[in-house]
C-alpha positions as a Markdown table, in Angstrom:
| # | Residue | x | y | z |
|---|---|---|---|---|
| 1 | Met | -34.7 | -81.3 | -24.8 |
| 2 | Pro | -33.4 | -78.8 | -27.4 |
| 3 | Ile | -34.5 | -74.9 | -26.2 |
| 4 | Asp | -36.4 | -74.6 | -29.6 |
| 5 | Ala | -38.7 | -77.9 | -28.8 |
| 6 | Arg | -39.9 | -76.3 | -25.6 |
| 7 | Val | -40.7 | -72.8 | -26.7 |
| 8 | Gly | -44.3 | -72.5 | -27.6 |
| 9 | Leu | -45.5 | -70.7 | -30.8 |
| 10 | Arg | -48.9 | -68.5 | -30.9 |
| 11 | Val | -50.2 | -70.5 | -34.2 |
| 12 | Leu | -53.9 | -69.8 | -35.9 |
| 13 | Val | -55.1 | -72.7 | -37.6 |
| 14 | Ile | -57.8 | -72.0 | -40.6 |
| 15 | Glu | -59.0 | -75.2 | -41.5 |
| 16 | Asp | -62.9 | -75.9 | -42.3 |
| 17 | Gln | -62.6 | -79.9 | -41.7 |
| 18 | His | -63.7 | -80.1 | -37.8 |
| 19 | Asp | -61.6 | -83.6 | -37.1 |
| 20 | Ile | -58.3 | -82.5 | -39.1 |
| 21 | Ala | -58.5 | -78.7 | -37.4 |
| 22 | Ala | -59.0 | -80.8 | -33.7 |
| 23 | Asn | -56.6 | -83.1 | -34.3 |
| 24 | Ile | -54.1 | -80.2 | -35.1 |
| 25 | Trp | -55.3 | -78.0 | -32.4 |
| 26 | Asp | -54.8 | -80.9 | -29.7 |
| 27 | Phe | -51.4 | -82.1 | -31.1 |
| 28 | Leu | -50.0 | -78.6 | -31.1 |
| 29 | Glu | -51.1 | -77.4 | -27.8 |
| 30 | Arg | -49.5 | -80.8 | -26.0 |
| 31 | Arg | -46.3 | -79.2 | -27.7 |
| 32 | Ser | -46.8 | -76.0 | -25.9 |
| 33 | His | -48.1 | -73.9 | -28.6 |
| 34 | Val | -51.2 | -71.5 | -28.4 |
| 35 | Val | -53.7 | -72.2 | -30.6 |
| 36 | Asp | -56.5 | -70.5 | -32.3 |
| 37 | His | -58.9 | -71.4 | -34.8 |
| 38 | Cys | -61.2 | -70.3 | -37.7 |
| 39 | Ala | -63.2 | -72.4 | -39.8 |
| 40 | Asp | -63.9 | -70.3 | -43.1 |
| 41 | Gly | -61.7 | -68.0 | -44.9 |
| 42 | Val | -63.7 | -64.8 | -44.1 |
| 43 | Ser | -63.4 | -65.3 | -40.2 |
| 44 | Gly | -59.6 | -66.5 | -40.9 |
| 45 | Leu | -58.6 | -63.3 | -42.5 |
| 46 | Ala | -60.3 | -60.7 | -39.9 |
| 47 | Arg | -58.6 | -62.7 | -37.3 |
| 48 | Ala | -55.2 | -63.0 | -39.2 |
| 49 | Leu | -55.3 | -59.1 | -39.8 |
| 50 | Glu | -55.7 | -58.6 | -36.1 |
| 51 | Gly | -52.3 | -59.8 | -35.8 |
| 52 | Gly | -50.4 | -61.4 | -32.8 |
| 53 | Phe | -49.2 | -65.2 | -34.5 |
| 54 | Asp | -46.1 | -66.5 | -35.1 |
| 55 | Val | -47.4 | -68.9 | -37.7 |
| 56 | Ile | -50.7 | -69.3 | -39.8 |
| 57 | Val | -51.5 | -72.8 | -40.7 |
| 58 | Leu | -53.9 | -72.0 | -43.8 |
| 59 | Asp | -55.8 | -74.9 | -45.4 |
| 60 | Leu | -56.6 | -73.7 | -49.2 |
| 61 | Gly | -60.5 | -75.2 | -49.7 |
| 62 | Leu | -62.2 | -72.8 | -47.3 |
| 63 | Pro | -65.7 | -71.8 | -47.7 |
| 64 | Arg | -66.6 | -68.2 | -48.2 |
| 65 | Leu | -62.9 | -67.2 | -49.5 |
| 66 | Asp | -60.5 | -69.7 | -50.4 |
| 67 | Gly | -56.7 | -70.1 | -48.9 |
| 68 | Leu | -55.1 | -68.2 | -52.0 |
| 69 | Asp | -57.4 | -65.2 | -51.8 |
| 70 | Leu | -57.1 | -65.0 | -48.0 |
| 71 | Cys | -53.1 | -65.2 | -48.2 |
| 72 | Arg | -53.0 | -62.5 | -51.2 |
| 73 | Gln | -55.2 | -60.4 | -49.4 |
| 74 | Leu | -53.2 | -61.0 | -45.7 |
| 75 | Arg | -49.9 | -60.0 | -48.0 |
| 76 | Ala | -51.6 | -57.0 | -49.8 |
| 77 | Ala | -52.4 | -55.7 | -46.3 |
| 78 | Gly | -48.9 | -55.7 | -45.4 |
| 79 | His | -48.7 | -58.8 | -43.1 |
| 80 | Gly | -45.6 | -60.7 | -43.3 |
| 81 | Val | -46.4 | -63.5 | -40.9 |
| 82 | Pro | -45.2 | -67.0 | -42.2 |
| 83 | Val | -48.2 | -69.1 | -44.0 |
| 84 | Leu | -47.8 | -72.9 | -44.2 |
| 85 | Met | -50.7 | -73.9 | -46.3 |
| 86 | Leu | -52.5 | -77.0 | -46.4 |
| 87 | Thr | -54.1 | -79.1 | -49.2 |
| 88 | Ala | -55.2 | -82.4 | -51.2 |
| 89 | Arg | -54.0 | -80.8 | -54.4 |
| 90 | Asp | -50.3 | -82.1 | -55.3 |
| 91 | Thr | -49.7 | -80.5 | -58.4 |
| 92 | Leu | -46.5 | -78.6 | -59.3 |
| 93 | Gly | -49.2 | -75.9 | -60.4 |
| 94 | Asp | -50.9 | -75.7 | -57.1 |
| 95 | Lys | -47.7 | -75.6 | -55.2 |
| 96 | Leu | -46.4 | -72.6 | -57.8 |
| 97 | Arg | -49.6 | -70.8 | -57.0 |
| 98 | Gly | -49.3 | -71.1 | -53.4 |
| 99 | Phe | -45.9 | -69.8 | -53.3 |
| 100 | Gly | -47.0 | -66.9 | -55.4 |
| 101 | Glu | -49.9 | -65.6 | -53.3 |
| 102 | Gly | -47.0 | -65.3 | -50.3 |
| 103 | Ala | -47.1 | -68.8 | -48.6 |
| 104 | Asp | -44.1 | -69.4 | -47.0 |
| 105 | Asp | -44.0 | -73.5 | -46.9 |
| 106 | Tyr | -46.6 | -75.9 | -48.6 |
| 107 | Met | -47.9 | -79.5 | -47.3 |
| 108 | Val | -50.1 | -82.0 | -48.8 |
| 109 | Lys | -52.7 | -83.9 | -46.9 |
| 110 | Pro | -52.7 | -86.7 | -45.5 |
| 111 | Phe | -49.5 | -85.6 | -43.3 |
| 112 | Ala | -48.0 | -86.3 | -40.0 |
| 113 | Met | -48.3 | -84.2 | -37.1 |
| 114 | His | -44.6 | -84.2 | -36.0 |
| 115 | Glu | -43.5 | -83.0 | -39.9 |
| 116 | Leu | -46.4 | -80.2 | -39.3 |
| 117 | Glu | -45.0 | -79.0 | -36.1 |
| 118 | Ala | -41.6 | -79.3 | -37.5 |
| 119 | Arg | -42.4 | -77.2 | -40.6 |
| 120 | Ile | -44.2 | -74.8 | -38.4 |
| 121 | Arg | -40.8 | -74.3 | -36.4 |
| 122 | Ala | -38.5 | -73.9 | -39.4 |
| 123 | Val | -40.7 | -71.2 | -41.3 |
| 124 | His | -40.7 | -69.5 | -38.0 |
| 125 | Arg | -36.9 | -69.9 | -37.7 |
| 126 | Arg | -36.4 | -68.6 | -41.1 |
| 127 | Val | -38.6 | -65.3 | -40.9 |
| 128 | Gln | -36.8 | -64.0 | -38.1 |
| 129 | Pro | -35.8 | -60.5 | -39.6 |
| 130 | Val | -32.3 | -59.0 | -40.1 |
| 131 | Arg | -32.3 | -55.5 | -39.1 |
| 132 | Asp | -29.6 | -53.9 | -41.4 |
| 133 | Thr | -30.7 | -52.7 | -44.7 |
| 134 | Leu | -29.0 | -54.3 | -47.7 |
| 135 | Val | -28.0 | -52.0 | -50.4 |
| 136 | Leu | -26.5 | -52.1 | -53.8 |
| 137 | Gly | -26.4 | -48.9 | -56.0 |
| 138 | Cys | -29.9 | -47.5 | -55.9 |
| 139 | Leu | -31.7 | -50.6 | -54.8 |
| 140 | Ala | -32.2 | -51.3 | -51.2 |
| 141 | Tyr | -34.2 | -53.9 | -49.1 |
| 142 | Asp | -35.5 | -53.7 | -45.4 |
| 143 | Pro | -35.9 | -57.4 | -44.4 |
| 144 | Ala | -37.6 | -56.1 | -41.3 |
| 145 | Thr | -40.2 | -54.7 | -43.2 |
| 146 | Met | -40.1 | -56.6 | -46.3 |
| 147 | Leu | -40.0 | -53.2 | -48.7 |
| 148 | Ala | -37.5 | -53.0 | -51.3 |
| 149 | Thr | -36.8 | -49.5 | -53.1 |
| 150 | Arg | -35.4 | -48.8 | -56.3 |
| 151 | Glu | -34.7 | -45.1 | -57.7 |
| 152 | Gly | -37.3 | -43.6 | -55.1 |
| 153 | Arg | -40.1 | -46.0 | -55.7 |
| 154 | Thr | -41.0 | -48.8 | -52.9 |
| 155 | Val | -42.4 | -51.9 | -53.3 |
| 156 | Ala | -43.7 | -54.7 | -50.6 |
| 157 | Leu | -42.1 | -58.2 | -51.0 |
| 158 | Thr | -43.5 | -61.6 | -50.2 |
| 159 | Arg | -41.2 | -63.2 | -47.5 |
| 160 | Leu | -39.8 | -65.6 | -50.1 |
| 161 | Gln | -39.3 | -62.7 | -52.5 |
| 162 | Gly | -37.3 | -61.0 | -49.7 |
| 163 | Asn | -35.3 | -64.1 | -48.9 |
| 164 | Ile | -33.9 | -64.6 | -52.4 |
| 165 | Leu | -33.4 | -60.6 | -53.2 |
| 166 | Ala | -31.7 | -60.5 | -49.6 |
| 167 | Thr | -29.2 | -63.2 | -50.4 |
| 168 | Leu | -28.7 | -62.0 | -54.1 |
| 169 | Leu | -28.0 | -58.4 | -52.5 |
| 170 | Arg | -25.2 | -60.2 | -49.6 |
| 171 | Asp | -23.7 | -62.0 | -52.3 |
| 172 | Ala | -23.5 | -59.6 | -55.2 |
| 173 | Pro | -21.8 | -59.4 | -57.5 |
| 174 | Lys | -20.9 | -62.8 | -57.4 |
| 175 | Val | -23.5 | -65.4 | -58.6 |
| 176 | Thr | -25.6 | -67.3 | -56.2 |
| 177 | Pro | -26.1 | -70.8 | -57.4 |
| 178 | His | -29.5 | -72.5 | -57.7 |
| 179 | Pro | -29.0 | -74.4 | -54.5 |
| 180 | Arg | -28.0 | -71.9 | -52.1 |
| 181 | Leu | -30.9 | -69.9 | -53.3 |
| 182 | Leu | -33.4 | -72.9 | -52.5 |
| 183 | Gln | -31.5 | -73.5 | -49.2 |
| 184 | Leu | -32.0 | -69.9 | -47.7 |
| 185 | Ala | -35.5 | -69.3 | -49.2 |
| 186 | Trp | -37.2 | -72.7 | -48.0 |
| 187 | Gly | -35.1 | -74.6 | -46.0 |
| 188 | Glu | -34.0 | -78.4 | -46.4 |
| 189 | Asp | -37.8 | -79.6 | -47.4 |
| 190 | Gly | -39.1 | -76.7 | -49.3 |
| 191 | Gly | -39.4 | -75.2 | -52.6 |
| 192 | Asp | -37.8 | -76.7 | -56.0 |
| 193 | Ile | -36.2 | -75.1 | -59.0 |
| 194 | Ala | -39.4 | -74.5 | -60.5 |
| 195 | Ala | -40.7 | -72.4 | -57.4 |
| 196 | Leu | -37.4 | -70.7 | -57.3 |
| 197 | His | -37.7 | -69.6 | -61.1 |
| 198 | Thr | -41.3 | -68.4 | -60.5 |
| 199 | Gln | -40.4 | -66.4 | -57.5 |
| 200 | Val | -36.9 | -64.5 | -59.3 |
| 201 | Tyr | -39.6 | -64.1 | -62.2 |
| 202 | Glu | -42.3 | -62.1 | -60.0 |
| 203 | Leu | -39.4 | -60.5 | -58.0 |
| 204 | Arg | -38.2 | -59.1 | -61.5 |
| 205 | Ala | -41.6 | -57.7 | -62.5 |
| 206 | Leu | -41.6 | -55.5 | -59.3 |
| 207 | Ile | -37.8 | -54.3 | -59.4 |
| 208 | Asp | -36.8 | -54.9 | -62.8 |
| 209 | Arg | -39.5 | -54.3 | -65.1 |
| 210 | Pro | -40.3 | -50.7 | -64.3 |
| 211 | Phe | -36.9 | -49.6 | -65.2 |
| 212 | Ala | -34.7 | -49.1 | -68.0 |
| 213 | His | -31.8 | -51.5 | -67.0 |
| 214 | Ala | -32.5 | -55.1 | -65.5 |
| 215 | Met | -30.4 | -55.7 | -62.1 |
| 216 | Ile | -31.1 | -59.4 | -62.0 |
| 217 | Gln | -29.3 | -61.5 | -64.1 |
| 218 | Ser | -29.6 | -65.2 | -65.0 |
| 219 | Val | -26.5 | -67.4 | -65.4 |
| 220 | Arg | -28.0 | -70.4 | -67.4 |
| 221 | Gly | -27.5 | -73.6 | -65.2 |
| 222 | Ile | -25.8 | -72.2 | -62.4 |
| 223 | Gly | -27.8 | -69.3 | -60.7 |
| 224 | Tyr | -28.7 | -65.7 | -60.4 |
| 225 | Arg | -26.6 | -62.5 | -59.8 |
| 226 | Leu | -27.4 | -59.1 | -58.8 |
| 227 | Val | -25.5 | -56.3 | -60.7 |
| 228 | Asp | -25.3 | -52.3 | -60.3 |
| 229 | Leu | -26.8 | -50.2 | -62.7 |
| 230 | Pro | -24.2 | -49.2 | -65.9 |
């Protein structure tokens, strides 16, 4: 058995449907994970803010505080723990909203438990931080803290935004093709081109729009590149 499959993770399940939560808990515990559970958004957010989890499995349709609001508040508080959203909503718009609020992956109910565990392990692997700060001219990004700095202004990024910016910084000034960005941001089974464009649009709003010159350039039909200031 691969080493990865024997290492248990600390997983917080925020799900109001008792049967689903119980099935997830039982399955993950049998796979050596340590599981905690909250049945509504308010208690789930409070527990998530305490920290100590490797991954959060988050239902969107929660009582008291829905999953999107919970994820937004979690990211606003500076918590970068990976979030896997669960939902019965299967439209592109719903997925984009989930990614826009800081989710790392998205699964539609019903789902297979083995796939759920595989996704949990995948998002955990993808968020292991690179310690070196990446720099291009006046723009810097620290993957460990998910903070970008440009011309003295610091902004917090979501995990996906940070993955995209880190890739562009490493590749600069070369063009990074869409497939490479999709692979490094979401892995094999994650986002699509529409989700990528949404993330880049929001990233530009944070690190380009407040300044006189744009650093993120779109190469139509191919990808994106990051350029230094003129």
